[in-house]
C-alpha positions in Angstrom: -23.9 -24.0 15.6 -22.3 -21.9 12.9 -21.0 -17.9 13.1 -22.9 -15.1 11.1 -22.4 -11.4 10.7 -24.8 -8.9 8.7 -24.0 -5.9 6.7 -26.9 -3.7 5.9 -26.6 -2.2 2.2 -30.4 -0.9 2.3 -33.4 -0.4 4.3 -33.8 0.1 7.9 -35.1 -2.4 10.4 -34.9 -4.0 13.5 -33.6 -7.4 14.7 -35.0 -9.5 17.2 -32.7 -12.3 19.2 -33.8 -14.4 21.5 -32.8 -18.0 22.9 -35.6 -21.1 23.0 -37.7 -20.4 25.7 -37.4 -16.8 25.3 -39.4 -16.3 22.2 -41.3 -13.7 24.3 -39.1 -11.5 25.4 -36.3 -11.0 22.6 -33.3 -8.6 22.6 -34.0 -6.2 19.8 -31.8 -3.5 18.2 -32.3 -1.2 15.3 -30.0 -0.6 11.9 -29.7 1.3 9.0 -27.8 1.3 6.2 -23.9 0.7 7.1 -24.6 -1.1 10.3 -22.5 -4.5 10.7 -23.9 -6.9 13.5 -23.3 -10.3 14.4 -25.9 -12.8 15.3 -25.1 -14.7 18.5 -24.1 -18.7 18.0 -27.0 -21.0 18.6 -29.9 -18.1 19.4 -32.8 -17.5 17.2 -33.1 -14.5 15.6 -35.6 -12.9 13.1 -34.9 -9.3 10.8 -37.7 -7.1 10.2 -37.8 -4.6 7.4 -39.7 -1.2 9.2 -40.1 0.1 5.9 -42.3 -0.4 3.1 -39.0 -0.7 0.5 -37.2 -3.6 0.1 -34.0 -4.1 2.5 -30.6 -5.3 1.7 -28.3 -7.2 3.7 -25.3 -9.4 3.1 -24.9 -12.4 5.4 -21.5 -13.7 5.9 -21.3 -17.0 7.8 -19.3 -20.0 8.6 -21.9 -22.7 8.1 -20.3 -24.5 5.0 -17.4 -26.2 6.8 -19.7 -27.0 9.9 -21.8 -28.5 7.8 -19.0 -30.8 6.2 -18.1 -31.8 9.2 -20.9 -32.9 10.9 -23.3 -33.7 7.8 -26.7 -33.2 10.1 -29.2 -30.9 10.1 -30.9 -31.6 13.0 -27.4 -31.2 14.9 -26.7 -27.9 13.3 -30.2 -26.1 13.5 -32.0 -28.0 16.1 -29.1 -28.9 19.0 -30.4 -27.2 22.5 -26.5 -26.4 23.7 -26.7 -22.5 24.8 -23.4 -21.0 24.4 -23.7 -19.0 27.5 -20.0 -17.9 27.4 -20.9 -16.6 23.9 -24.5 -14.9 24.5 -25.8 -14.8 28.0 -28.7 -12.1 27.3 -26.8 -9.8 28.6 -28.4 -6.6 28.8 -26.3 -4.5 27.2 -24.8 -6.9 24.3 -26.2 -4.8 21.3 -24.6 -1.5 22.9 -22.6 -0.1 20.3 -19.6 0.6 22.0 -16.5 3.2 21.2 -13.4 2.7 23.4 -10.9 1.6 21.6 -7.7 -0.3 22.8 -4.5 -2.2 21.0 -4.6 -5.2 19.1 -2.3 -7.7 21.2 0.6 -8.7 18.5 0.4 -5.7 15.9 -0.9 -2.5 18.4 -3.4 -1.8 16.3 -6.3 -0.1 17.0 -9.9 -2.7 17.9 -13.0 -1.8 19.4 -15.3 -4.9 21.3 -19.1 -4.2 19.9 -21.2 -7.3 18.6 -23.2 -3.4 17.3 -21.5 -0.6 14.8 -23.9 1.4 13.6 -22.7 2.9 10.7 -19.4 1.6 9.3 -19.4 3.1 5.8 -19.2 7.1 7.6 -17.2 6.3 10.8 -14.0 7.9 11.9 -11.4 5.6 11.4 -7.8 5.8 13.3 -4.9 6.3 11.9 -3.3 2.8 11.6 -0.7 4.1 8.7 1.0 0.0 8.7 -0.7 -1.1 5.2 -0.2 2.7 3.3 0.7 6.0 4.2 -2.6 7.8 5.4 -4.3 4.2 5.7 -7.3 3.6 8.6 -8.4 0.7 10.2 -10.3 -0.6 13.0 -10.1 -4.3 14.4 -13.8 -5.3 15.6 -13.7 -8.0 18.4 -17.0 -9.5 18.4 -18.2 -11.5 21.6 -17.0 -15.0 22.0 -14.1 -14.2 19.7 -10.3 -14.5 21.1 -9.0 -10.9 20.9 -6.1 -11.4 18.6 -5.1 -10.7 15.2 -7.3 -13.1 13.6 -10.9 -11.7 14.8 -13.7 -10.5 13.1 -12.0 -9.1 9.8 -11.5 -5.4 9.8 -12.9 -2.1 8.4 -10.2 0.1 6.3 -10.0 3.6 4.1 -7.8 4.3 1.7 -7.1 7.9 1.1 -7.7 9.6 -2.4 -4.4 8.8 -4.6 -2.9 5.9 -2.0 -2.4 2.6 -2.3 -1.9 -0.3 -0.4 1.8 -2.1 0.0 1.7 -5.2 -2.1 1.9 -8.7 0.2 0.4 -12.2 -0.1 -1.6 -15.1 2.1 -4.1 -18.3 0.9 -7.4 -17.1 -0.1 -10.2 -16.8 2.2 -10.4 -13.2 2.3 -13.2 -11.2 0.9 -13.5 -7.1 1.1 -16.7 -5.1 0.4 -16.4 -1.9 -1.1 -18.2 0.5 1.3 -18.1 3.9 -0.3 -15.0 5.1 -3.3 -13.7 2.9 -6.2 -10.7 1.5 -7.1 -9.1 -1.7 -8.2 -6.7 -5.1 -6.9 -3.8 -6.8 -8.0 -4.1 -10.1 -8.3 -1.0 -12.9 -9.0 0.7 -16.0 -7.9 3.2 -15.6 -5.5 5.2 -18.0 -7.7 5.3 -15.0 -10.1 7.2 -13.1 -8.1 7.4 -10.1 -6.6 7.5 -7.8 -9.6 5.6 -9.8 -12.3 5.8 -7.7 -15.4 9.2 -6.8 -15.3 9.6 -10.9 -15.8 7.1 -11.1 -18.5 3.8 -12.6 -16.7 1.8 -9.5 -16.3 -0.5 -11.6 -18.7 -0.9 -13.6 -15.2 -1.8 -10.7 -13.1 -5.8 -10.5 -12.2 -7.3 -7.2 -11.8 -10.6 -6.6 -9.5 -12.1 -3.3 -9.9 -13.9 -2.0 -6.5 -17.1 -0.2 -6.3 -19.3 0.5 -4.1 -21.0 -2.0 -2.9 -19.5 -4.7 -4.8 -17.5 -8.0 -3.4 -13.3 -8.2 -4.2 -11.4 -12.0 -3.4 -7.9 -10.6 -2.1 -6.8 -14.1 -3.3 -8.8 -15.4 -5.6 -7.3 -18.9 -6.4 -5.6 -22.0 -4.4 -2.2 -20.9 -2.7 -0.9 -17.9 -1.5 -1.4 -15.1 -4.2 0.3 -11.5 -3.7 -2.6 -8.9 -3.9 -2.7 -5.0 -3.4 -5.8 -2.3 -2.7 -5.3 0.8 -4.9 -8.1 4.0 -4.1 -8.5 5.7 -7.7 -11.9 7.5 -7.8 -12.7 11.0 -6.5 -13.3 10.1 -2.4 -11.5 7.6 0.2 -12.3 4.2 -0.6 -13.5 2.3 2.8 -13.6 -1.5 2.2 -14.5 -4.2 5.0 -13.0 -7.8 5.1 -14.8 -10.7 6.1 -12.1 -13.4 6.7 -14.1 -16.6 7.0 -14.4 -16.8 11.0 -12.9 -19.2 13.4 -12.6 -22.2 10.9 -10.3 -19.6 8.4 -6.6 -19.2 9.3 -5.4 -17.7 5.8 -2.7 -21.1 5.7 -1.9 -21.1 9.3 -0.6 -17.3 9.9 -3.5 -17.0 13.0 -1.9 -20.5 14.3 0.3 -18.5 15.2 -0.5 -17.4 19.0 2.6 -15.7 19.8 2.1 -13.4 16.7 5.4 -13.4 14.6 3.9 -14.8 11.2 1.3 -12.1 11.5 3.8 -9.3 12.3 5.9 -11.1 9.1 2.9 -10.3 7.2 2.4 -6.8 7.7 5.8 -5.2 9.2 8.6 -7.2 7.2 9.6 -7.4 3.6 9.9 -10.0 1.4 13.7 -9.1 1.3 13.6 -9.8 5.2 11.2 -13.0 5.5 7.8 -11.6 5.3 5.0 -11.4 3.3 5.1 -8.1 2.3 6.2 -6.2 -0.9 8.1 -2.6 0.2 7.3 0.2 -1.8 10.9 0.6 -3.5 10.8 -2.9 -4.5 7.7 -3.2 -6.2 6.7 -3.6 -9.6 7.8 0.0 -12.1 4.5 -1.2 -13.7 2.6 -0.7 -11.1 3.3 3.5 -10.1 2.8 3.5 -14.3 -0.5 1.9 -14.2 -1.7 3.4 -11.1 -0.9 7.3 -12.3 -2.7 6.2 -15.8 -5.7 5.3 -14.0 -6.2 8.6 -11.8 -5.2 10.7 -14.8 -8.3 9.4 -16.7 -10.5 10.8 -13.5 -8.7 14.0 -13.7 -6.7 13.3 -10.5 -3.0 12.9 -10.1 -1.4 10.4 -7.4 -0.6 11.4 -3.8 2.1 8.6 -2.8 5.0 10.7 -1.9 8.0 10.2 -3.3 10.3 9.6 -0.5 8.8 6.1 -0.2 10.1 4.5 -3.4 13.5 6.7 -3.0 15.2 3.5 -1.4 14.7 1.4 -5.0 15.9 4.6 -6.9 19.5 4.6 -4.8 19.7 0.9 -5.3 19.3 1.1 -8.9 21.0 4.1 -9.6 24.1 2.6 -7.8 24.1 -0.5 -9.4 24.1 1.2 -12.8 27.3 3.5 -11.8 29.0 0.2 -11.0 28.0 -1.5 -14.0 29.0 1.6 -16.0 32.3 1.7 -14.2 33.0 -2.4 -14.6 32.0 -1.8 -18.5 35.0 0.8 -18.7 37.8 -0.7 -17.0 37.4 -3.4 -19.6 
């Protein structure tokens, strides 16, 4: 009675899926490194390793809150109810689809599919909302509401680029699929410029390496975080958000989408959840340049992204200088 998703890290094989009473006629599909798929709610499934080497799959589910709510192993694992609206034994249920549609709240690219053959190497649509050159796709799995909260996301940051800082509650887990980089995390109470305000020692740094996991907000409450592609190839990540029992602090309870938009499109000075590039702490660019230099690379961030803050700072300096001369 819980939702479960699988990401193949190593190995090749098949998955068999069936309902009680249909065990002699399972639906079968193949997987390989990079395959992402879901196991239908309250249906049986079996993973079969097709090689003579170990297979490694990363499973993500929302079983803990379901178990905490019902506290009955028999109810959770032996209940006969069939969620036909979620899985109706459709012959094409595990057919990989590639038709792209617009996610209704922010207009971002989405695909309705229960099987993604290779999320490591698949071409991703250009998004640009989180960073320049940022690519992203939203998976819509069967049985989920087709809205901004569905199924996490798959994203890629170009070499030498990084995201705007943004905040939400804990719950999101990010898997690095390829490339390398890092993420800064700090409590929202420290403000948007923690180093400048003397709180840099409270900022956490987590490294991205292929196959590694990162918590976007590693503690209770709201946390700022941002992601940096600092390797020799683009950094690709897969986001797990926890399923229908997780809402990132009420963002996705807002069916009209205003809170969701605020999280991506509006700066904190406009009442949103995002630190626009001109408003970020100067240390962020300095540290990014230092890390890139250590691997023989340079930042690919367009200077125009930061010019508004520089113009504001220059104007403030001129006013202060003029004020000093009049006294």
